N, C-alpha and C positions, 0 to 999 in steps of 0.2 A: 504494500500500500504506500501511497505517496503521503509523506508527512510534511506539514508546513513548519517553517522556522518559528521558534518561540520568540516572544517579545524580548527585546534586548535591554530595555531599561531596568527590569527587575534583575536581570543577570548582572548588569554593571554594578548594581548595589551589592549583589552577592560577591562579586569580585573584590570590591572595596572592603567588604567585611572580611573576606579571606586574607587579603593583604595585611589588614590590621591584625588579624588573628595570628598570622605567621610572624609579624614583626614583634608583637607584644608577648606572645606565649612561648616563643622559642620553638614553634612547631615546624619551622622551615625544613628541618631535617627530614620530615615526612615526605615533602615533595621532592627532595633530593635522593630518595631511595635508600636512606640509611636504616630504616626500620625493618624489623623482621617479624614474621608471624609469632604470636604469643604461644609459648609451649603449653601453657595451661590457661587458655582464654576464659574470661568471665565477664559478667555484666550484660547490659543490653546491647544488642546488635541490630541496628536498623537497616534492613535491606529493602530498597525501593526500586521497583521496575515498572515499565509500561506493560499493560495487561494484554495477554492473549491466552486462549484456552490451553493450548499445548504447552507453551513455555511456563505458564503459571503452575501447571501440574508438575512439570519437570523441576522447577525450583522448589516446590513443596516437598517433593520426594527427597531432594538433597537436604533441605532444611531438617526433615525428620531424621535423616541419618546423622547429620551434623549434631543435632541436639542429643542424640543417643551417645555420641562419642564425647561431647563436651556439655555435660548437664549443667555446668555453672554459667552457661551462656543462654540468655533468653533472646531467641531470634524473633524480632518483630518484622514480619514480612508484609509489605504493602504493594499490591498490584493495582496501578492506577489506570483507568481507561485512557486510551491514546489521546482522545480529544481533550482530556484534562491534565495529561501528564506534564506538559511544558510548564504550565503555571504552578502546579503543585511541586514540581522538582525545583523550580527557582526559589519558591518560598521556603521549602525545607532546606535547601542548600544554604540560603541566607541564615537560617536559624541553626545551622550546624546539626541537623537531625537526620543526616544520611551518613551511614558508615560504609555501605556498599550500594552504589547506584549505577546508572548507565551514563556513558559518555562516548564521544567519537570525534576527537579533535582531528582536523583535516588541514593539511597544508594547502595554501592557495597556489595555483599556477602563476608564473611570472606575469602573465597578461591580465590577471584579475587584480583590481585595486584592493588595497588592504582594508578598505571600508567594508568589504564583503566577507571579511573573516568570520567564521562561524563562532557561535557562543562557546562551544567546548574548546576550541583552539585558544580563545581569549582566556578561558579558565586555566588551561595548561600553562600559557605564557605568564599568567599572574602567580604561578606557584600553587594553584588551587587543586591540583591532582597529585597524588602520590606516584612517584616514578617507580614503575614495576620492572624496569629493564633487567636488573640483576637478581630478581627474585628466582630462586631455584625452580619453582613450580612452572615458570614460563617455558622451561625447556620441554614440557610435556606437549607443547603445541607445534603444529606443522610450521616450519620456518618460513615458507612462502606466505602462509596466512599472516604470520606476525609481521612480515615485511610489508604486507598490504595495509596494515593499520598503524605502522610507526608514525610518530609525529616528531619531526625535527630530530630524527635518529634515535628517539626514545620510545619505550613501550609504556603507555599509560593505561592500557586497557587489556582485558582478558576476553578473547573471542569465544562466545558460548556455542557457536556453530555457524554453519553456512546455510543460506536459503537461495533457492532459484525461483524466479517469478516471471519469466518471459515465456512460459509454456501454457499449455492447454490441457486440462483434465478432460478425458472423454469416457463415455459410458460404453464399455466393451459389448454389452448385450445389444444395445441399439446399433452399434457399428456392425456387429455380426449379422444382425437381422436383415440389414439392407446391403450386405456385402461390401462394406466400406473399409478402405485401408487407411493407415496413417498417412496424411498428406505430407509431402516433402517440399512443395512449392506453393506459392500463393495461388496459382491457377488451380492446382489440385485441391487446395483448401476451399476455394470458392465453389468448386464442383461438389465437394462434400456438403457444403452448406445448402446449395441449390437442391441436391438430391434429398436431403433431409426435409427441407421445406416442402418439396413436392409430395412427400409421403405424409405430410401433416405433422411432422415433428419439428418443434422449435430447435433450431441449431445451437443457439448460444445463450447462456445465462450471464447477465451482467448486474453487478451491484452499483446502481447509479448513486446511491446515497453515500457509500463508503469507499469503494475501491475501483471505480471505473478507470482511473489512471493507469492501472496495471495493463489494460489493453493497449494504451498508447506506448508504454514501455516495451511491450512485446513487439509492437510494430517497429519501433525505433531499433530494437536490438539487431535485427537481421537486414534492415535496409542499410544500416551502418554496422557490418558484422564484426569488425575487429576493434580492439581497444584504440588503436591508432585512428581508425575511421571516426570514432566518437570523439576522441581528443581533438582531431582536426576540425570536426564540426563545432565543438565548443569554442575553440580558438577563433574560428572563422566568424562565429556569431559575436564574440567579444570584440574582435577588431573590425567588425562590420563589413567584412568582405563577403559574407554569406547572409542571405535574407530568408526569413521564414516563409515568404511567399513564393519562393522559387524551387524548381527541381525536386530533389528528394525530400526537402523539408515540407513542401506542399503534399507530396506523395504520402507522407506519414499521416496527415489528417484525412486525406482521401480514403486511405485504407482503414483508418479508425471509423470513418463514416460507414464503410462497408460492413464492419463488425456490428455497428449499431443497427444497421438495417436487417441483420439476421438475428437480432437478440429478441428475448421475450418481450411481449407487449408491456408498456408502462414500466420499463426497467429503471427509469430515472428515480422512482420512489422505492426501489427494492434495497433492503439492507443486506449487509454482508452475510449475516447468519441466515437470512431468508434465502439468499442465493444458494448457499451451501446446502440447505435443506431441500431446495428445489432440485438441485443436481442429484442428490441421493435418491429422491423420489422419482427420478426419471422424467421430470417436467421439461427438461431440455437435454440435448445430447452432450454438450460441451460447456466448459466455462474457463475463461482465462483467470488464473490465480497462481499463488505461490505454493511451493512445496510445504510451507509451514502448516497448511490446512489439511495435510494428509492424515494426521492422527484423528482430527475431528471427523473427516469423511469415513475413516475406518470405524470409529465408534458409532456413528449414526447409521452407516450402511450395513454393518455386520459382515460376517464372512461370505455371505452370498452376493454381495454387491461387487461386481467386477468392473474395474476402471483402470485406466492408464494415463500417461502424461507424455506429451511431446512438445518440442519447440514450436511456437507460433511461426509458421513459415511465411514471413512477410515478403521475402524476396522470391523472384522467379528463378533464381539460381540455387539449386538444392544445396550446394556446398556452403552457401551463406547461412543456411538454416540448420547447420549440423550441431550447434551447441546452444545450451541454455545460458542466459545471463543471470547473474546473481550478485550476492553481497555477503560480507561478513555480518552475521546477525547481531543481536543484542550484545553489546560489549560492556562488561563490568569495569567499574573504576572505583577508586577510593578517594573521596575528597580529603584534602589535607587538613580540613577543620573537623574531621571525624572525631568524635569523643572516645572512640575505641578502635584506633588504627591497628593495634596488635591483634584483636579479635577479627577485624575485617580482613587482614592478611591471612590469618588462620583459616577463615572461611574460604577465601580464594584458593589457598593451598589445598584445602579439603575438596573443593569443587573440582580442582584440576587433576586429582588422582583418577586414573583411568576408570577404576571400578565405580567411583562416585559419579564421574562424568557420564558413564553409561546409564546411570539412573535418570539423569537429566534427559539425555537423548531419547530414551525409550518413550518418554511422555511428550517431549517438546516437538518431535518431528523434524528437527534440524539435521542437516548433513554434518558429520563430525569435523571439527577443526583440529583434531589430534590425529596423528598417524596410527595405523595398525588397529583401528577400531572397526570391528565387523559391521558391515552395512546391513540395513534392513532389506527385506525383499523389495520394497518400493524403491529404495535408492539403488539397489542392484539393477532394477529394471530400467532406470534412467542413466546408468553409468556411462553408456556410450555418448550421452549428451553432456556429461560433466567431466570427462577425462581431461579436458583442457578448460581451466577456469576462465570464464569471460565475464568481466564486470558489466553490470547493467548500466543503462544511461544515467539513472539518478545518482549513481555513485561517482560519476565523472563530472556531471553538470554542476556548475556553481551559479546560483541565482544572483541576479543583480538587485541589490536592495533598493536601488534608485529607479528601477524599471516598474512599469505598471503591473497590476495583478494578472493580466491576461498573458503575460510573458514569464510567469514564475517558473515554468518547467522546461523550456519556454513554449512547448507545443500546446496550443489552446484546445485541448480535447473537450473541456467542459463547455466551450462555446458552441459546439456542434449540436444540432438538434438530434434527439429530443432532450439532451441534458441542457442545452441552450436553445437558441433559435436560429442559428446561422448555418450556412453552407460551409464546407471546408475552406473554400476560397475566402469568404468573409471572416471566418474565424482566424485564418492565417494572417489576413490583413490587420485584424485587431491586435493580434499578438505582436506582429512586426511593429505596429505603431507604438504599443506599450514598451517594447524592447528599445526602440530608438529613443524613446522619451527618457531613458536612463542615462543618456550620454550628454 
C-alpha cells in the first residue's frame, strides 16, 4: 500500500526534544552504538508498530516467547492503524514512550534538494536513533538486504522481512474452469480479462478506499523493468527532462485505466478487507496486492481455496515481466531517548535469533530477510519471480514536498475515473502541472 508522509512539524519538535535529551542526559552514547543488549533485561518495554493482521500476529508470537525467557520485562505492544500511525508515532516519540519502533531513514539522491529529506533521515542525523551497525545480532541478516537499508554507511534498522507487491493473486479454480494460463505479456493479460468478462466473471478486484495505488505500482514496475530504468525516470522527472504527459509515463495511466475498466463495479468504495474477502469468495478472479496478504487469504480461504501469484505483466515484452518488485518490510529501530535501551536491544537480539524469527515469519507472511530460512510453499511457488530482487517504484521515488498533491507519486492514479473523474490524459496533465509547480 502507498503510505503518505507524516507531518513534519511534530517531528521537528521531537527532534529538538531528542537533541536536548542527548545533550542533557549523556545518552548520546546510545546513538553512537556503544550500548549492548541487557543480559538480564527488566522493566517496561514499549514496542510500537503500524498494524497489519499478519505482522501483528507475528510480533505477538515473538512477544510471548520473549516474555517467557525474560519474565522481568513487561512488553507493552501497541499496533496502530496505518492511517493513525504517523501522528501517534510522532507524539510518542516526543514523549520518549517508544523503546522499539519503526523507522526507515533514506539517503537523498544528489539531484533531490535537501528540503525533501524524509523525517526518519532527519531523526538519524539528529542522533535520534541508536546505531545498530556493530550489534552482533545484525550478522544474522542477509548482507545484501542490510546494504539496501544502510543510511550514510550505518545500520539503524532491523529488517523484519521482504514483501513483493507488483503481482496479481489469481483464483486457480476459475482459471482452470475456463482454460486460462498465467499471462506473461500485457496483451495476454488483456485477453485473460476479456475472456473472463465474456463468461460473466469479474476479472479484477480493487480496493478503491485503501490500496488502489498498488495497481499503479504494478504497472510502473515492468514498463520500467530495471532499477536503473526507474532511477533514470526519477532523475528525469526531477531535472524536468521527462514529462508525465509523454510516452511511457502516459502509458502507465492508460494501463491503470484498463485495470479499472475490468474491476468490480463500484470498487472506489471497497475497503481492503472487503476486497480480500471478495477474492476468497470467488467474486472476482484476480486482485493486485502484496504478498503480505497471503496469510490472511490462507486463513479465510482454508485448505480448499487454491490460488497463485504472478507479476502484473504490464509490458508486451515477456522478459520485462519476469520479476516481482518489492521492498524491505517493517524495519525496527530504537530511539535514542528510549527509557530502556538495554531491554530494547535485548528484544532485537531475541527477535533476530533464527528460531524466534521463524515464529514471526510463520504469522507475518513476509519473505525472510535472513539467509538459510526455509521458504513456505507460497514463497517457493513464486521463487522464480524473486530470485533477483527488484525494488518497487515507491522505494526509489522521492516526492517533492513543494509539488502539488496530484504529483505525490507522481502518477495520478487517483484522478482517473471512477476513483476520480478524469481520463488518463487529463489526469496526467494535472499531475504534470502539480509537479512543475514544485520548481
